[in-house]
C-alpha positions as CSV (number, residue, x, y, z in Angstrom):
1,M,46.0,-94.8,-32.6
2,E,44.6,-97.3,-30.1
3,R,45.5,-96.9,-26.5
4,A,47.5,-100.3,-26.6
5,E,49.7,-98.9,-29.5
6,I,50.5,-95.6,-27.6
7,I,53.1,-96.7,-25.2
8,P,55.2,-99.2,-27.7
9,S,55.1,-96.3,-30.1
10,I,56.5,-93.8,-27.7
11,V,59.2,-96.4,-26.7
12,L,60.1,-97.2,-30.4
13,S,60.0,-93.5,-31.3
14,G,62.4,-92.8,-28.3
15,Y,64.8,-95.5,-29.7
16,A,64.8,-94.1,-33.2
17,L,65.4,-90.6,-31.8
18,A,68.4,-91.8,-29.7
19,R,69.8,-93.7,-32.9
20,I,69.3,-90.8,-35.1
21,A,71.1,-88.4,-32.6
22,A,73.8,-90.7,-32.0
23,H,74.4,-91.3,-35.7
24,E,74.2,-87.6,-36.7
25,A,76.7,-86.8,-33.8
26,G,79.0,-89.4,-34.7
27,N,78.7,-90.6,-31.1
28,E,80.1,-94.3,-31.0
29,A,79.7,-94.6,-27.2
30,P,77.2,-97.5,-26.4
31,A,73.9,-96.7,-25.4
32,A,74.4,-98.7,-22.4
33,Q,77.2,-96.4,-21.1
34,W,74.7,-93.5,-21.2
35,R,72.0,-95.3,-19.5
36,V,74.2,-96.5,-16.7
37,L,75.7,-92.9,-16.2
38,S,72.1,-91.6,-16.2
39,L,71.0,-93.9,-13.4
40,L,74.0,-93.2,-11.2
41,N,73.4,-89.5,-12.0
42,Q,69.8,-89.6,-10.9
43,Q,69.8,-92.3,-8.1
44,G,73.5,-92.3,-6.7
45,G,75.9,-95.0,-6.2
46,R,74.9,-98.5,-6.9
47,R,76.4,-102.1,-6.8
48,V,77.4,-103.6,-10.1
49,G,74.6,-106.2,-9.8
50,E,71.9,-103.8,-9.1
51,L,73.0,-101.7,-12.4
52,A,73.2,-105.1,-14.5
53,A,69.6,-105.7,-13.2
54,A,68.5,-102.3,-14.0
55,S,70.2,-102.4,-17.5
56,R,68.8,-105.9,-18.1
57,T,72.2,-107.3,-18.7
58,T,74.6,-109.9,-17.3
59,Q,76.7,-109.0,-14.0
60,P,80.0,-109.8,-16.3
61,G,78.7,-107.6,-19.1
62,M,78.1,-104.8,-16.6
63,T,81.6,-105.4,-15.0
64,R,83.2,-104.8,-18.4
65,L,81.2,-101.8,-19.2
66,I,82.1,-100.4,-15.6
67,G,85.6,-101.1,-16.2
68,G,85.6,-99.0,-19.5
69,L,83.9,-96.2,-17.8
70,E,86.4,-96.3,-14.8
71,R,89.3,-96.2,-17.1
72,D,87.7,-93.1,-19.0
73,G,87.4,-91.6,-15.4
74,L,83.6,-91.4,-15.7
75,V,82.8,-93.7,-12.6
76,L,84.8,-94.8,-9.5
77,R,84.3,-98.1,-8.0
78,S,84.7,-98.5,-4.2
79,P,83.7,-101.0,-1.4
80,D,80.4,-101.0,-0.3
81,P,80.3,-99.7,3.4
82,D,77.4,-102.0,4.1
83,D,79.0,-105.3,2.7
84,S,82.9,-105.5,2.1
85,R,82.3,-108.2,-0.4
86,A,80.5,-105.9,-2.8
87,I,81.4,-102.9,-4.8
88,V,79.7,-99.7,-5.3
89,V,80.0,-97.6,-8.5
90,E,79.7,-93.9,-8.4
91,I,79.6,-91.3,-11.4
92,T,82.5,-88.8,-11.1
93,P,82.3,-85.2,-11.9
94,A,83.9,-86.0,-15.3
95,G,81.1,-88.7,-15.6
96,A,78.4,-85.9,-15.1
97,T,80.1,-83.7,-17.5
98,A,80.2,-86.1,-20.1
99,L,76.6,-86.9,-19.5
100,N,75.4,-83.4,-19.6
101,D,77.5,-82.8,-22.8
102,W,75.8,-85.8,-24.4
103,R,72.3,-84.7,-23.5
104,A,73.1,-81.2,-24.7
105,E,74.6,-82.6,-27.9
106,F,71.6,-84.7,-28.6
107,R,69.3,-81.8,-27.8
108,D,71.0,-79.6,-30.3
109,I,70.9,-82.4,-33.0
110,L,67.4,-83.2,-32.7
111,A,66.0,-79.7,-32.1
112,P,65.7,-78.8,-35.9
113,R,63.3,-81.9,-36.5
114,F,60.9,-80.3,-33.9
115,A,61.2,-76.6,-35.0
116,D,57.8,-76.7,-36.8
117,L,55.9,-77.5,-33.6
118,D,53.4,-74.9,-32.3
119,D,52.8,-74.0,-28.8
120,D,50.0,-76.6,-28.4
121,D,52.4,-79.4,-29.6
122,W,55.0,-78.4,-27.2
123,A,52.6,-78.3,-24.4
124,T,51.5,-81.8,-25.4
125,L,55.1,-83.0,-25.5
126,T,55.9,-81.4,-22.4
127,R,53.1,-83.2,-20.5
128,A,54.0,-86.4,-22.0
129,A,57.7,-86.0,-20.9
130,E,56.3,-85.1,-17.3
131,I,54.1,-88.5,-17.2
132,L,56.9,-90.5,-18.6
133,A,59.5,-89.2,-16.2
134,T,57.2,-89.7,-13.3
135,H,56.3,-93.2,-14.3
136,T,59.8,-94.3,-15.3
137,A,61.4,-92.8,-12.1
138,T,58.7,-94.8,-9.9
139,Q,59.5,-98.0,-11.7
140,S,63.2,-97.7,-11.8
141,T,63.7,-96.7,-8.3
142,G,61.5,-99.9,-7.2
143,A,63.4,-102.1,-9.5
144,V,66.9,-101.1,-8.5
145,R,67.0,-101.2,-4.8
């Protein structure tokens, strides 16, 4: 595989794994829900506009998603202490628990697909995950605030 093909291949494979896991789990929650909860869990409270930008969606679309998450008790909206016109969204303990449960469910569903990997393959995947985590954390932190 050529270098130029590696990153797109990883991204598409990641999407495919998420779709497979969601389908096999019967999880009907939108992927955007898990992305927002993950972002809030990793980076703390964010304004709706920041969440929309980070998720590459519209602010009205994000407002609707946040409304549903708030009704489900997964996030809490409160006035921004730095700007009374703005709202900050934070993950609740129930939201963090739901996120952890979702990750565990996906891990358990996908584990059999990787059962035949040897130690060298696991070392390669571990290193790839570390590299991706480092580069995505750097990019998403800079893009959000």
